[in-house]
C-alpha positions as CSV (number, residue, x, y, z in Angstrom):
1,M,15.3,-26.1,25.5
2,A,16.4,-26.4,21.9
3,N,19.6,-24.8,20.8
4,H,19.3,-22.0,18.3
5,K,21.8,-20.2,16.0
6,L,21.4,-17.1,14.0
7,H,22.0,-17.2,10.3
8,F,23.0,-13.9,8.7
9,G,23.1,-12.7,5.1
10,G,20.8,-12.6,2.1
11,V,19.7,-16.2,2.4
12,D,18.6,-17.3,5.9
13,N,18.9,-13.8,7.1
14,L,15.8,-13.6,9.0
15,A,15.8,-16.1,11.3
16,W,16.5,-18.2,14.3
17,V,16.9,-21.6,12.9
18,N,16.3,-24.5,15.2
19,D,19.0,-27.1,15.3
20,E,16.3,-29.7,15.7
21,D,14.8,-28.6,12.4
22,E,18.1,-29.1,10.6
23,T,18.3,-32.7,11.7
24,N,14.6,-33.5,11.2
25,S,15.2,-34.9,7.7
26,S,17.7,-37.4,8.9
27,S,16.0,-38.3,12.2
28,K,12.4,-38.6,11.1
29,E,10.9,-41.2,8.9
30,I,9.7,-39.7,5.6
31,R,6.1,-40.8,5.4
32,P,4.5,-41.1,2.0
33,H,1.4,-39.1,1.5
34,A,-1.3,-39.2,-1.1
35,K,-1.8,-35.5,-1.6
36,I,0.4,-32.6,-0.6
37,G,-1.5,-29.7,-1.9
38,G,-4.3,-28.6,-4.1
39,T,-2.1,-28.2,-7.1
40,V,-0.3,-31.4,-6.7
41,S,-3.0,-34.0,-7.2
42,S,-4.3,-34.6,-10.7
43,P,-7.0,-32.2,-11.7
44,P,-10.4,-33.6,-12.7
45,A,-11.5,-33.7,-16.2
46,L,-13.4,-30.5,-16.9
47,R,-16.7,-30.2,-18.7
48,I,-18.0,-26.8,-19.8
49,I,-21.7,-26.0,-19.9
50,E,-22.1,-24.1,-23.1
51,Q,-24.7,-21.4,-23.6
52,S,-26.9,-24.0,-25.3
53,G,-26.9,-26.0,-22.1
54,S,-25.0,-29.0,-23.4
55,L,-22.0,-30.5,-21.6
56,K,-18.8,-30.5,-23.5
57,K,-15.7,-32.3,-22.3
58,I,-12.6,-30.2,-22.3
59,A,-9.8,-32.5,-21.3
60,D,-9.1,-35.7,-19.4
61,P,-6.7,-35.4,-16.5
62,P,-3.1,-36.4,-17.0
63,A,-2.3,-39.7,-15.4
64,T,0.0,-39.1,-12.5
65,S,1.0,-41.5,-9.7
66,N,1.2,-40.3,-6.1
67,N,4.8,-41.4,-6.0
68,D,5.7,-39.1,-8.8
69,Q,4.1,-35.8,-7.9
70,L,5.7,-32.5,-8.7
71,M,5.6,-29.7,-6.2
72,D,6.3,-26.0,-6.7
73,F,6.8,-23.2,-4.2
74,D,3.1,-22.2,-4.2
75,D,2.2,-25.8,-3.2
76,V,4.4,-25.5,-0.1
77,L,2.9,-22.2,1.1
78,P,-0.3,-23.7,2.5
79,H,1.8,-25.9,4.7
80,V,4.0,-23.2,6.2
81,G,1.2,-20.6,6.3
82,E,-0.1,-18.5,3.4
83,F,-0.7,-15.4,5.4
84,G,0.4,-15.9,9.0
85,T,2.3,-13.9,11.6
86,Y,5.5,-13.8,9.5
87,Q,3.8,-12.6,6.3
88,I,2.0,-9.9,8.3
89,V,5.3,-8.7,9.6
90,L,6.8,-8.7,6.1
91,F,3.7,-6.8,4.8
92,F,4.3,-3.9,7.3
93,L,8.0,-4.0,6.4
94,T,7.0,-2.9,2.9
95,A,5.8,0.4,4.3
96,P,9.2,2.2,4.5
97,F,10.1,0.9,1.0
98,C,6.9,2.4,-0.3
99,F,7.9,5.7,1.2
100,F,11.3,5.4,-0.4
101,L,9.7,4.9,-3.8
102,A,7.5,7.9,-3.4
103,F,10.4,10.1,-2.2
104,A,12.8,9.0,-4.9
105,Y,10.3,9.3,-7.7
106,F,8.7,12.7,-6.8
107,S,11.2,14.6,-4.8
108,Q,12.4,16.5,-7.9
109,V,9.0,18.1,-8.2
110,F,9.7,20.0,-5.0
111,I,13.4,20.5,-5.6
112,T,12.7,22.3,-8.9
113,L,9.6,24.3,-8.1
114,I,9.2,27.6,-10.1
115,D,6.7,30.3,-9.9
116,V,6.3,33.7,-11.6
117,H,9.6,35.4,-12.2
118,T,10.6,38.6,-14.0
119,C,13.8,40.5,-14.7
120,H,15.4,42.2,-11.8
121,V,15.9,45.9,-12.4
122,P,18.5,47.3,-9.9
123,Q,17.6,51.0,-10.9
124,L,14.3,50.5,-9.1
125,N,15.7,49.2,-5.8
126,Q,15.4,52.6,-4.1
127,S,12.2,53.6,-5.8
128,G,10.0,52.6,-2.8
129,L,7.7,50.7,-5.2
130,N,6.5,47.2,-4.4
131,L,7.3,44.3,-6.7
132,T,4.1,44.5,-8.7
133,Q,4.5,48.3,-9.3
134,K,8.1,47.7,-10.4
135,R,6.9,45.1,-12.9
136,E,4.3,47.4,-14.3
137,I,6.8,50.0,-15.4
138,S,9.8,47.7,-16.3
139,I,8.4,44.4,-17.7
140,P,6.4,44.1,-21.0
141,L,3.1,42.2,-21.0
142,V,2.8,39.3,-23.3
143,T,-0.3,37.4,-24.5
144,Q,-0.1,33.7,-24.9
145,T,-0.8,32.9,-28.6
146,V,-1.2,29.1,-28.1
147,L,-4.7,28.2,-26.9
148,G,-5.2,31.7,-25.6
149,G,-4.7,33.0,-22.1
150,P,-4.6,36.2,-20.2
151,P,-1.7,38.7,-20.6
152,A,1.2,38.1,-18.2
153,F,4.5,39.7,-17.5
154,D,7.3,38.4,-19.7
155,S,9.7,36.3,-17.7
156,C,12.8,36.9,-19.9
157,T,12.8,40.5,-21.1
158,M,12.7,44.0,-19.7
159,Y,12.3,47.5,-21.0
160,D,15.6,49.2,-22.1
161,V,14.9,52.7,-20.9
162,D,16.2,55.3,-18.5
163,Y,14.3,54.4,-15.3
164,D,15.3,57.6,-13.5
165,L,13.5,59.5,-16.2
166,V,10.5,57.1,-16.0
167,L,10.2,57.6,-12.3
168,R,10.8,61.4,-12.5
169,E,8.3,62.0,-15.3
170,G,5.8,59.3,-14.2
171,L,5.9,57.7,-17.7
172,Q,3.8,54.7,-18.5
173,P,5.1,51.8,-20.8
174,N,3.9,51.7,-24.4
175,G,4.6,49.5,-27.4
176,T,7.4,51.7,-28.6
177,W,9.7,51.1,-25.7
178,P,12.7,48.9,-26.6
179,T,13.2,45.6,-24.8
180,I,16.3,43.6,-23.9
181,P,16.9,40.2,-22.2
182,C,17.3,40.2,-18.5
183,Q,20.7,41.6,-17.5
184,N,20.8,41.4,-13.7
185,G,19.1,38.2,-12.7
186,W,15.4,37.7,-11.8
187,D,12.9,38.5,-9.1
188,Y,11.0,35.4,-8.0
189,D,7.5,35.1,-6.4
190,L,7.6,32.8,-3.4
191,E,3.9,33.2,-2.5
192,H,3.0,29.7,-3.7
193,I,6.3,27.8,-3.4
194,R,7.4,29.3,-0.1
195,Y,11.1,28.7,-0.6
196,H,13.9,29.1,-3.2
197,S,14.3,25.9,-5.2
198,A,17.3,24.6,-7.2
199,I,15.9,26.5,-10.2
200,T,15.5,29.9,-8.5
201,E,18.8,29.6,-6.6
202,N,20.7,28.8,-9.8
203,N,18.6,30.9,-12.2
204,W,17.8,28.0,-14.5
205,V,15.2,30.0,-16.3
206,C,14.7,31.6,-19.8
207,D,17.7,30.3,-21.8
208,K,18.4,27.7,-19.1
209,A,14.8,26.7,-18.6
210,G,15.5,23.3,-20.2
211,H,17.7,22.3,-17.3
212,A,14.8,21.0,-15.1
213,P,13.1,18.8,-17.7
214,L,16.5,17.6,-18.9
215,A,17.4,16.5,-15.3
216,Q,14.2,14.6,-15.1
217,A,14.9,12.9,-18.5
218,V,18.3,11.9,-17.2
219,F,16.5,10.5,-14.2
220,F,14.6,8.1,-16.4
221,L,17.8,7.2,-18.3
222,G,19.1,6.1,-14.9
223,S,16.0,4.0,-14.5
224,I,16.9,2.1,-17.6
225,V,20.4,1.5,-16.5
226,G,19.3,0.6,-13.0
227,G,16.8,-2.0,-14.3
228,I,19.5,-3.7,-16.3
229,V,22.5,-3.5,-13.8
230,L,20.6,-4.1,-10.6
231,G,18.6,-6.9,-12.4
232,Y,21.8,-8.7,-13.1
233,I,23.0,-8.2,-9.5
234,A,19.7,-9.5,-8.2
235,D,19.9,-12.6,-10.4
236,R,23.5,-13.2,-9.7
237,F,23.9,-12.4,-6.0
238,G,20.4,-12.4,-4.7
239,R,17.5,-10.0,-4.0
240,I,18.6,-8.8,-0.6
241,P,22.1,-7.6,-1.7
242,A,20.5,-5.8,-4.7
243,L,17.8,-4.3,-2.5
244,I,20.4,-2.9,-0.1
245,L,22.6,-1.6,-2.8
246,C,20.0,0.3,-4.7
247,N,18.7,2.0,-1.6
248,L,22.3,3.0,-0.7
249,I,22.7,4.5,-4.2
250,G,19.5,6.4,-3.6
251,A,20.8,7.8,-0.3
252,L,24.0,8.8,-2.0
253,A,22.1,10.5,-4.9
254,G,20.1,12.6,-2.5
255,I,23.3,13.8,-0.7
256,I,24.9,14.7,-4.0
257,T,21.8,16.6,-5.0
258,A,21.9,18.6,-1.8
259,V,25.5,19.7,-2.2
260,S,25.4,20.2,-6.0
261,N,26.5,23.6,-7.1
262,S,26.4,23.1,-10.9
263,F,23.9,21.6,-13.3
264,G,26.3,18.8,-14.3
265,L,26.6,17.6,-10.7
266,F,22.8,18.0,-10.2
267,A,22.0,16.0,-13.3
268,F,24.5,13.2,-12.3
269,S,22.8,13.0,-8.9
270,R,19.4,12.6,-10.6
271,F,20.8,9.9,-12.8
272,L,21.9,8.0,-9.7
273,M,18.5,8.5,-8.1
274,G,16.9,7.1,-11.3
275,I,19.0,4.0,-10.9
276,A,17.6,3.5,-7.4
277,F,14.0,4.7,-7.4
278,D,12.1,1.7,-8.8
279,N,14.3,-1.0,-7.5
280,A,14.4,0.5,-4.1
281,F,10.8,-0.7,-3.6
282,T,10.1,-3.3,-6.2
283,L,12.6,-5.9,-5.0
284,M,11.1,-5.8,-1.5
285,Y,7.6,-5.8,-2.8
286,I,8.0,-8.9,-5.0
287,L,9.9,-10.7,-2.3
288,V,7.0,-10.2,0.1
289,L,4.4,-11.3,-2.5
290,E,6.4,-14.5,-3.1
291,Y,5.9,-15.6,0.5
292,V,2.1,-14.8,0.5
293,G,-0.2,-17.5,-0.6
294,P,-2.1,-17.0,-3.9
295,T,-5.4,-16.5,-2.1
296,Y,-4.1,-13.4,-0.3
297,R,-1.8,-11.9,-3.0
298,T,-4.5,-9.6,-4.4
299,L,-5.2,-8.2,-1.0
300,V,-1.5,-7.8,0.0
301,A,-0.4,-6.4,-3.4
302,N,-3.2,-3.8,-3.6
303,L,-3.3,-2.9,0.1
304,S,0.5,-2.2,0.4
305,I,0.3,0.2,-2.5
306,A,-3.1,1.7,-1.5
307,L,-2.0,2.4,2.0
308,F,1.8,2.9,2.1
309,Y,2.6,4.3,-1.3
310,T,-0.4,6.6,-1.1
311,A,0.6,7.8,2.3
312,G,4.2,8.4,1.1
313,T,3.1,10.5,-1.9
314,T,0.5,12.4,0.1
315,I,2.9,13.5,2.9
316,L,5.8,14.3,0.6
317,P,4.7,17.8,-0.3
318,W,4.1,18.7,3.3
319,I,7.6,17.6,4.2
320,A,8.8,20.0,1.6
321,W,6.4,22.7,2.9
322,G,7.6,22.2,6.4
323,I,11.3,22.2,5.7
324,S,11.1,25.0,3.1
325,D,14.7,24.4,1.9
326,W,15.4,22.3,-1.1
327,R,18.8,21.1,0.0
328,M,17.6,20.0,3.4
329,F,14.5,18.5,1.8
330,S,16.7,16.4,-0.5
331,L,18.6,15.1,2.6
332,A,15.5,14.4,4.5
333,T,14.0,12.3,1.8
334,S,17.1,10.4,0.8
335,I,19.2,9.6,3.9
336,P,16.4,7.3,5.2
337,L,17.0,5.0,2.3
338,A,20.3,4.0,3.9
339,S,18.3,2.3,6.6
340,A,17.6,-0.5,4.1
341,V,20.8,-2.2,5.3
342,I,18.7,-3.5,8.2
343,A,17.0,-5.7,5.7
344,Y,20.1,-7.9,5.7
345,W,19.1,-9.2,9.1
346,I,15.3,-9.1,9.2
347,V,14.2,-9.9,5.6
348,P,14.5,-13.4,4.2
349,E,16.1,-14.0,0.8
350,S,13.8,-15.0,-2.0
351,A,13.3,-18.7,-1.6
352,R,12.3,-18.9,-5.3
353,W,15.7,-17.5,-6.2
354,L,17.4,-19.9,-3.9
355,L,15.6,-22.8,-5.5
356,S,16.5,-21.6,-8.9
357,Q,20.2,-21.5,-7.9
358,G,20.0,-25.0,-6.5
359,Q,20.3,-23.8,-2.9
360,T,17.4,-26.0,-1.7
361,D,18.7,-26.5,1.8
362,R,18.8,-22.7,2.4
363,A,15.3,-22.3,0.9
364,V,14.0,-25.1,3.1
365,S,15.6,-23.5,6.1
366,I,13.7,-20.3,5.4
367,L,10.4,-22.2,5.0
368,R,11.0,-23.9,8.3
369,T,11.3,-20.5,9.9
370,F,8.0,-19.5,8.3
371,A,6.3,-22.6,9.7
372,R,7.7,-22.1,13.2
373,I,6.7,-18.4,13.4
374,N,3.3,-19.2,11.9
375,K,3.0,-22.1,14.3
376,K,2.5,-24.7,11.6
377,Q,3.5,-28.4,11.8
378,V,4.9,-29.5,8.4
379,D,5.6,-33.0,7.4
380,E,9.2,-33.6,6.4
381,S,8.0,-35.2,3.2
382,V,6.8,-31.8,2.0
383,Y,10.3,-30.4,2.1
384,E,11.7,-33.5,0.5
385,N,9.2,-33.4,-2.3
386,L,10.0,-29.8,-2.9
387,K,13.7,-30.6,-3.1
388,T,13.1,-33.5,-5.5
389,S,10.8,-31.4,-7.7
390,T,13.3,-28.6,-7.8
391,E,16.1,-30.8,-8.9
392,E,14.0,-32.3,-11.6
393,A,12.8,-28.9,-12.8
394,I,16.4,-27.5,-13.0
395,Q,17.5,-30.6,-15.0
396,A,14.6,-30.3,-17.3
397,S,14.9,-26.6,-17.9
398,S,18.6,-27.0,-18.7
399,K,17.7,-29.2,-21.6
400,E,15.1,-26.9,-23.1
401,P,16.2,-24.6,-25.9
402,A,16.7,-21.0,-24.9
403,Q,14.2,-18.4,-26.1
404,T,14.7,-14.7,-26.3
405,V,12.5,-11.6,-26.5
406,L,13.0,-11.6,-30.2
407,D,10.8,-14.7,-30.4
408,L,7.9,-12.4,-29.5
409,L,8.3,-10.8,-32.9
410,R,8.6,-13.9,-35.1
411,T,4.9,-14.8,-35.5
412,P,2.3,-12.3,-36.8
413,R,-0.4,-12.3,-34.0
414,L,2.1,-12.4,-31.1
415,R,4.1,-9.7,-32.8
416,R,1.0,-7.5,-33.1
417,N,0.1,-8.1,-29.5
418,T,3.6,-7.3,-28.3
419,I,3.7,-4.1,-30.3
420,L,0.3,-3.0,-29.1
421,L,1.2,-3.9,-25.5
422,T,4.4,-1.9,-25.7
423,L,2.6,1.1,-27.2
424,L,-0.1,0.9,-24.5
425,W,2.4,0.9,-21.7
426,A,4.5,3.7,-23.3
427,L,1.3,5.9,-23.5
428,I,0.3,5.0,-19.9
429,A,3.8,5.8,-18.6
430,V,3.8,9.2,-20.3
431,V,0.2,10.1,-19.2
432,Y,0.7,9.0,-15.7
433,D,4.0,10.8,-15.2
434,G,2.7,13.9,-16.9
435,H,-0.4,14.1,-14.7
436,A,1.6,13.6,-11.6
437,R,4.1,16.4,-12.4
438,N,1.6,18.8,-13.9
439,T,0.1,19.5,-10.5
440,A,2.6,22.4,-10.3
441,N,0.9,24.1,-13.3
442,L,-2.7,24.1,-12.1
443,G,-2.6,27.6,-10.7
444,L,-3.1,26.6,-7.1
445,S,-0.8,25.6,-4.3
446,V,1.3,22.8,-5.6
447,F,1.5,21.3,-2.1
448,L,-2.3,21.0,-1.9
449,T,-3.0,19.9,-5.4
450,F,-0.2,17.3,-5.4
451,S,-1.4,15.9,-2.1
452,V,-5.0,15.7,-3.1
453,A,-4.1,14.1,-6.5
454,S,-2.0,11.5,-4.6
455,V,-4.9,10.5,-2.5
456,T,-6.6,9.2,-5.6
457,E,-4.2,6.2,-5.6
458,L,-6.3,4.6,-2.8
459,P,-9.7,4.6,-4.5
460,A,-8.0,3.6,-7.8
461,D,-6.6,0.5,-6.2
462,L,-9.9,-0.3,-4.6
463,V,-11.6,-0.1,-8.0
464,L,-9.3,-2.8,-9.3
465,V,-9.9,-5.0,-6.3
466,F,-13.7,-5.0,-6.8
467,F,-14.0,-4.7,-10.6
468,L,-11.0,-5.9,-12.5
469,D,-11.9,-9.6,-12.2
470,R,-15.5,-8.8,-13.0
471,W,-15.3,-6.4,-15.9
472,G,-12.1,-7.6,-17.5
473,R,-8.9,-5.9,-18.5
474,R,-10.0,-4.4,-21.9
475,A,-13.1,-2.8,-20.6
476,L,-11.5,-1.1,-17.6
477,A,-8.3,-0.1,-19.6
478,F,-10.4,1.4,-22.3
479,G,-12.9,3.1,-19.9
480,S,-10.3,4.5,-17.5
481,L,-8.2,5.9,-20.3
482,L,-11.2,7.3,-22.1
483,F,-12.4,9.1,-19.0
484,A,-8.8,10.3,-18.4
485,A,-8.9,11.8,-21.9
486,I,-12.4,13.4,-21.4
487,F,-11.5,15.1,-18.1
488,S,-8.1,16.3,-19.3
489,L,-9.5,17.8,-22.5
490,A,-12.5,19.3,-20.6
491,T,-10.1,21.8,-19.1
492,L,-10.0,23.5,-22.5
493,A,-13.5,24.7,-21.8
494,V,-12.7,26.1,-18.4
495,P,-12.3,29.9,-18.2
496,N,-8.8,31.1,-17.3
497,N,-9.9,32.4,-13.9
498,Q,-11.4,29.1,-12.8
499,A,-8.2,27.5,-11.4
500,V,-10.2,25.4,-8.9
501,L,-12.4,23.8,-11.6
502,T,-9.3,23.1,-13.8
503,A,-7.6,21.4,-10.8
504,V,-10.7,19.3,-10.1
505,L,-10.9,18.0,-13.6
506,A,-7.1,17.3,-13.7
507,I,-7.2,15.4,-10.5
508,I,-10.2,13.2,-11.7
509,G,-8.1,12.5,-14.8
510,R,-5.2,11.5,-12.6
511,F,-7.5,9.1,-10.8
512,C,-8.5,7.5,-14.0
513,V,-4.9,7.2,-15.1
514,N,-4.0,5.5,-11.8
515,I,-6.5,2.8,-12.6
516,T,-5.0,2.2,-16.0
517,F,-1.5,2.1,-14.7
518,N,-2.3,-0.8,-12.5
519,I,-4.1,-2.6,-15.3
520,G,-1.2,-2.1,-17.6
521,L,1.2,-3.7,-15.1
522,Q,-0.9,-6.9,-15.1
523,Y,-1.8,-7.0,-18.7
524,G,1.8,-7.5,-19.8
525,A,2.3,-10.3,-17.4
526,E,-0.7,-12.1,-18.6
527,L,-0.2,-11.7,-22.4
528,I,3.5,-12.5,-22.7
529,P,4.2,-16.3,-22.8
530,T,5.8,-17.8,-19.8
531,S,8.9,-18.9,-21.7
532,V,9.9,-15.3,-22.3
533,R,7.8,-13.5,-19.8
534,A,10.6,-12.0,-17.7
535,Q,12.5,-10.8,-20.8
536,G,9.3,-9.6,-22.5
537,I,8.1,-7.6,-19.6
538,A,11.5,-6.0,-19.2
539,Y,11.4,-4.9,-22.8
540,V,7.9,-3.5,-22.5
541,H,8.8,-1.6,-19.3
542,I,12.0,-0.3,-20.6
543,A,10.0,1.1,-23.6
544,G,7.9,2.8,-21.0
545,Y,10.9,4.4,-19.4
546,V,12.1,5.6,-22.7
547,A,8.7,7.1,-23.5
548,A,8.5,8.7,-20.0
549,I,11.6,10.8,-21.0
550,V,9.3,13.1,-23.0
551,S,6.8,13.7,-20.2
552,P,8.9,16.4,-18.4
553,Y,9.0,18.3,-21.7
554,I,5.2,18.0,-22.1
555,V,4.8,19.4,-18.6
556,D,7.3,22.2,-19.5
557,L,5.1,23.3,-22.3
558,A,3.1,25.2,-19.6
559,R,5.7,28.0,-20.1
560,I,4.0,28.5,-23.5
561,S,0.4,27.9,-22.3
562,P,-0.8,26.3,-19.1
563,I,-3.4,24.4,-21.1
564,L,-1.0,22.7,-23.4
565,P,0.2,19.9,-21.0
566,L,-3.3,18.6,-20.2
567,T,-4.4,18.9,-23.8
568,I,-1.5,16.7,-25.0
569,L,-2.0,14.2,-22.2
570,G,-5.7,14.0,-22.9
571,L,-5.0,13.2,-26.6
572,L,-2.4,10.6,-25.7
573,A,-4.9,9.0,-23.2
574,L,-7.4,8.8,-26.0
575,I,-5.0,7.0,-28.3
576,G,-4.2,4.7,-25.5
577,A,-7.9,3.8,-25.0
578,V,-8.1,2.8,-28.6
579,V,-4.9,0.7,-28.4
580,G,-6.3,-1.1,-25.3
581,L,-9.4,-2.2,-27.2
582,M,-7.2,-3.9,-29.8
583,L,-5.7,-6.3,-27.2
584,P,-7.3,-9.7,-26.4
585,E,-9.0,-10.2,-23.0
586,T,-7.1,-12.2,-20.4
587,L,-9.7,-12.4,-17.6
588,G,-10.1,-16.1,-16.7
589,A,-8.1,-17.3,-19.7
590,V,-5.4,-20.0,-19.4
591,L,-2.3,-18.0,-19.8
592,P,0.1,-18.7,-22.7
593,E,3.2,-20.7,-21.7
594,T,4.9,-21.2,-25.1
595,I,5.5,-19.0,-28.1
596,E,2.9,-21.1,-29.9
597,D,0.4,-20.5,-27.1
598,G,1.1,-16.8,-27.4
599,E,0.4,-16.8,-31.1
600,N,-2.9,-18.6,-30.6
601,F,-4.0,-16.7,-27.6
602,G,-7.3,-14.8,-28.2
603,K,-7.9,-16.2,-31.6
604,D,-11.3,-17.5,-30.5
605,Q,-12.3,-14.0,-29.1
606,S,-14.2,-11.4,-31.1
607,F,-13.8,-7.7,-30.8
608,W,-17.1,-7.6,-28.8
609,D,-16.1,-10.1,-26.1
610,F,-16.4,-8.1,-22.9
611,P,-16.8,-10.2,-19.7
612,C,-18.8,-7.5,-18.1
613,C,-21.5,-7.8,-20.8
614,Q,-21.7,-11.6,-21.0
615,R,-23.6,-14.2,-19.0
616,P,-21.4,-16.4,-16.7
617,V,-20.9,-20.0,-17.9
618,E,-20.4,-22.8,-15.5
619,I,-17.5,-25.2,-15.8
620,T,-18.1,-28.4,-13.9
621,P,-15.8,-31.3,-13.1
622,D,-16.3,-34.6,-14.8
623,S,-18.4,-37.0,-12.8
624,S,-15.3,-39.2,-12.5
625,S,-13.6,-36.5,-10.6
626,I,-15.9,-36.9,-7.6
627,G,-13.8,-37.5,-4.5
628,E,-10.9,-35.4,-5.7
629,S,-9.4,-32.7,-3.5
630,P,-11.5,-29.6,-3.1
631,A,-8.5,-27.5,-4.3
632,A,-8.6,-29.2,-7.6
633,T,-12.2,-28.3,-8.2
634,T,-12.6,-24.8,-6.9
635,D,-14.1,-21.9,-8.8
636,T,-15.0,-23.3,-12.2
637,T,-17.2,-20.5,-13.4
638,A,-16.3,-19.0,-16.7
639,I,-17.4,-15.8,-18.4
640,S,-17.8,-17.2,-21.9
641,P,-17.1,-20.4,-23.8
642,R,-14.3,-18.5,-25.4
643,I,-12.8,-17.6,-22.1
644,A,-12.5,-20.6,-19.8
645,R,-11.7,-19.5,-16.2
646,A,-8.7,-21.1,-14.6
647,P,-9.0,-22.3,-11.0
648,A,-9.5,-19.6,-8.5
649,H,-6.2,-20.0,-6.7
650,R,-4.5,-19.6,-10.1
651,V,-6.5,-16.5,-11.1
652,N,-6.1,-14.8,-7.7
653,S,-2.4,-15.1,-7.8
654,L,-2.4,-12.9,-10.9
655,R,-4.4,-10.1,-9.2
656,A,-1.6,-8.1,-7.7
657,S,-1.6,-4.6,-9.1
658,I,1.3,-2.2,-8.5
659,R,4.1,-0.1,-9.8
660,G,6.2,-1.8,-11.5
661,E,6.2,-3.9,-12.6
662,A,7.0,-7.4,-14.2
663,F,7.0,-8.8,-10.7
664,R,4.1,-10.9,-11.7
665,S,6.3,-13.0,-13.9
666,S,7.0,-15.2,-11.0
667,L,3.7,-14.8,-9.3
668,L,1.7,-16.2,-12.2
669,A,0.0,-19.5,-12.0
670,R,2.5,-22.3,-12.2
671,Q,1.3,-24.6,-14.8
672,R,2.9,-28.1,-15.2
673,R,2.0,-30.3,-18.1
674,Q,2.6,-34.0,-18.5
675,T,1.8,-35.6,-21.8
676,H,1.9,-39.2,-22.8
677,D,2.2,-40.1,-26.5
678,P,2.8,-43.8,-27.4
679,N,4.1,-42.7,-30.8
680,E,7.0,-40.8,-29.3
681,K,10.3,-42.4,-28.5
682,E,10.2,-40.8,-25.1
683,A,7.2,-42.1,-23.2
684,V,6.9,-39.1,-20.9
685,R,7.8,-35.5,-21.5
686,Q,7.7,-33.2,-18.5
687,T,7.6,-29.5,-18.6
688,A,9.5,-28.0,-15.7
689,S,7.7,-25.9,-13.3
690,L,8.3,-22.1,-13.3
691,S,8.5,-22.1,-9.5
692,T,12.2,-22.5,-9.6
693,Q,12.8,-19.8,-12.1
694,P,13.9,-16.5,-10.5
695,I,12.3,-13.2,-11.3
696,D,14.4,-11.4,-13.8
697,K,15.1,-8.2,-12.0
698,R,15.4,-6.4,-15.4
699,A,11.7,-6.9,-15.6
700,L,11.0,-5.3,-12.2
701,T,10.0,-1.9,-13.5
702,S,6.8,-0.2,-12.2
703,H,7.7,3.1,-13.1
704,G,7.4,2.6,-9.7
705,K,5.1,4.2,-10.4
706,P,6.6,4.2,-13.7
């Protein structure tokens, strides 16, 4: 029996590595092979059948010898298994991290619940009156002047009268009675929220009512810091150490929240939770997607969110309902994050990151483990080819001039698209977060409405699976935001006593926003050029975090009128729908690699180019390509002559919707270009493959949801 040894740490940390495997490269003869994978062999020349029916040649294939073939990470996956036993295990390992994301992101909703509250009047303690009767003689009625509303008891003032005389004479309040601010605390209704929250326990109401939205804003500030700091750690030390660290920070934040006895400490704990919330999931999510073949990425990406994240957000309110103690609830939803340390031993480090760091032997060791568990036999030449290609790519990339996110703003068209994309994502982030948090203001049980609204994540993901690659990004982004606006603004027409109808309209609006959120995540990854994609998406998503800071204050406007939050969110969604129409369509298009590509992207599209409204156009291989590998000739149907569809395995690798975001910067199609110009002093110029570039963790921002 072969000897085995266990490798620990964030590199080979999964697996039992076979001693035989480590000596294979030296003991076995490396056999040359003509074709390693579908993306390795030269693609055939493509001809597009235009609407007129004529054939038009697009490009001749670059001349490449079999002995000089480049291989990227996606080319190796079919050999070790694109979705075998190992990937299935990793898929289910995303479940706890999806729960961690839901807990970290939404726990404050149930930590800071607030219901009807009025001034406490100690003179009425022995009156024998119930709470409603006490309020009728001690609390003035106020009518909401913004967008109307029924009269309600004032939360912050009381009558300044002799209550012994009022009780003795049976006097009834009138407009001449003087009022004063609450002097002796507040009486809180617990009929809908069941338990005292951090707000009711600390009396963060009236002149301190801004504490709750401020704490949530601090949470998003922490998200910005977390994206930058943990991004650096992930790039410098690896994905697994960063994943463990951010989950430990989240666990610590929850403990500090539970023991906080002042607003300063509470806000600090929310800042720490903000650092952790998105990264606690996104790092694991991206790492799993890296090891799944392009053909299955759409399924895995959407299914993990649709099942696990939806389950986490759906059961979260019932955890709070069952515990009915905000401090214990904070502990129950944060301490489990510490279990992420187990990932050190059971989750493999990112092979892409290892390759980018020149640690090819460790990356290959992990790939050997995948092959063994998936019961695949891999020719040693595959690993050797990957090593050689990686070394060449690293050398080539080191000679290329560095580009920054500022290059996105240097040319007019790319600058316009970047600004529009940033604005779109900012609006989506605000509308999504606002809808999620406004469930507490719908007049029904917050536990029920939040749970029902969270279930809409599942059908929203399924809509994308079936329609995003059929209808295109622009049409779906516009349509989903438009309907979100319509259903949100429709609540203005609902009578004040129809809370159920208002909740139904708001939840449908939330469903539409969920669709748009997923589209926005993918749109950025497709529009921003490859050369600055990680930095560009990081910038766009940080802008979303900054914008999301205002969403708690929009939700807090319910103190003035319950209709205000949905009205503002509906108007923002309407603006977002218009912004989405101004962006170019990316469905089936060859994605921009350079700044020049980004500047020219979409120039041949008109405003009325919608894939859902156009007749499919067939792209066929040149006749000289007969005999090429099937992978090189798959799926060559385009939507329009203006939008030529890339090969299916390239396009499918893009369809991975989720929170957060810029993870697709490393999952995008790896496009290698080799050009030969006899007039150049250098006969051959090779553009290095992106497969060896690590995902910039600063770009891993989903809002997690946002």
